[in-house]
N, C-alpha and C positions, 0 to 999 in steps of 0.2 A: 504493498500501499502505499500510496503519494506522501510525503508530507510537504506538501505544497501546500499554506498558505490559501486559503483560494479569497480574493476580499468581496465580498454584496457589494450591488450595487442595487441603491437606495430609486424604491419604484420616484421618490421625486426627480433626481436627477438624474431619472431615467429620463422621468418626463421633462427634465431641464432643456436636456442635450436634443429634442428632440422637436423643443420649441425653438431652441434657437439654431438648430439648422433648415428650419423654415426661412426667418429670420432672415441667415445670413439668402438663403437664396431669394425671398423677399428684395433684401436689399441688393443682390444682381442683378436681377430680373427687374425691378420697380424702374432704379436708379441709373443708368446710361443714357453714354454716347458713345454715337458708332467711332471707329477707326477701319478708315477700305484697304489701312496697309495690307494686313492679316484676316477685315475679312470680323474682325473682332470686338473692344468695345475698352471701354471705362465706365465703371462699375464702383456704387457701397459700398457693397458686398464688400470688400476685404477689412474695412471696419470692423465692422459683424466677426469677420474671421477672427482681427484680433480681442476682439471683448470677449467670445463664446472661450479662446482660449485661457483671457488674463484670470474669469470670471469662472467657471464649469474646472478646468483644469481640463485632465486626461478624455472624458467625456466633451469637453467641449473642444480637444486635438479633431473628434472623430464625429464633434456633428461641421465644423467649418470644410472638413472634405469632403463629409457626404452632400453639405446644405448645400458646397460651391459648383458640388460633379449632379447635383440636381439639376443645380440652372444651368449647368451648358447642355443636362439631356433637354431638357422643359426647351434649350432657346435652341434648338437645332445643331449642337456642335457638336456632335457625336464625336471628333478628331481632340475633341479634345476632353473624354471623359478620362483616361486614363490618367495625362499628365496633370490634369487641373486637381484631382485626387489626393496624388503622392503635392504636384508644389505645396499645393494649401494645407494638407495636412500637416508640412512641414514648417509652413511660414508658421503654424499657430504652434507648433511643436517648440520653435526658438522664442516666438511668443510668449510658452506660458514656462519653459526653464528659463528665460532671462526676469522674466514678472514677477517669480515665485517668494521672491521675499519683498518687505517695503525696502524701494530705493524713492529717492529723491527726485521728486518730476523730469528733471531734465535726463537721470541713469535711466525711465523709464520712455522718452520719447528717443534714445538710444539703444534701447531692447526694443522698438518700434521701429524703429528704420532697418536695427538689423534686421527685424522680423518678410521687411517690407522688401531688402536688397535683394531673399535668398527671390520670393518670387519673379524683380525681372532677372536673373539671373534663368533660375526652373525655364521661365514662358521661352524664355535669350532659347536657351539651350532648346526645349520642346523646337522649335520653331527654324530653326534651323538644322532638324532633321527630318522637319514635315514638308517647310516650304526654300530652303536654305542657308545662306550666312546676311544674305542684304537684305533678303525680304524680313530675316528675325530683327536684324542691326535697326532698321526700319520702325518696330515695332518694341526699342527702347524707352522713347523715351512717352508713347504713352504712360507703356508699364511702369516708370519713374511716374510718369503723373498720377498713375491711380493706388500710387502705395503711397505718393503727398498726403496724397487723399482721404486712402486709409489707416495713415498713423493720425493725423487731425481731429477728422472724427474721431475714430477709438483711443485719442489722450482726451476726449471730451466727451463719450459719451462709456470708458470703463467705468469711472465711479458712481457715475446711477445706475453702472445693470449691477458694481458688487453691493449694492444699497439692498435694488431691490430683490436679490436673491439672496443676503441678508435675512430680510424681514419674510421670507420663503419659505426658508427656515430658521428663521424663528417663530413660524407659528407652530 
């Protein structure tokens, strides 16, 4: 018999993960600007990816990856399903690892910027494979703009969502 301890996920944590995945998906699909170079778009989903990781931890990482992938599925971006799942999962992981302890606000911003740098690099590499280096290079600036938006809105929303989650757990 194995001596590995299994950690149970509470129903509340699972429900919050599902809600966060839906919010990531909605923020990605609803608030977007088209980018003709790759037929993609700039969106606010990254802010919720960062929020998800910061407030829900490992459950939030899964929610961020699944919610982002669902947005690609519903938006018809089938080529990006696996890259998005992996890239947004890594973005959320970097945010989670960096925000695990209380840091001054400027350090939190650095962590969020590092997480979004993973997004820019990840999509650059994926688009190099899909479209070639020239097209991938053309998508870097829009991805940087998306990343900056994610950092700004994520930094503003993280404290709000932390209070909401703390209130839910306190019930």
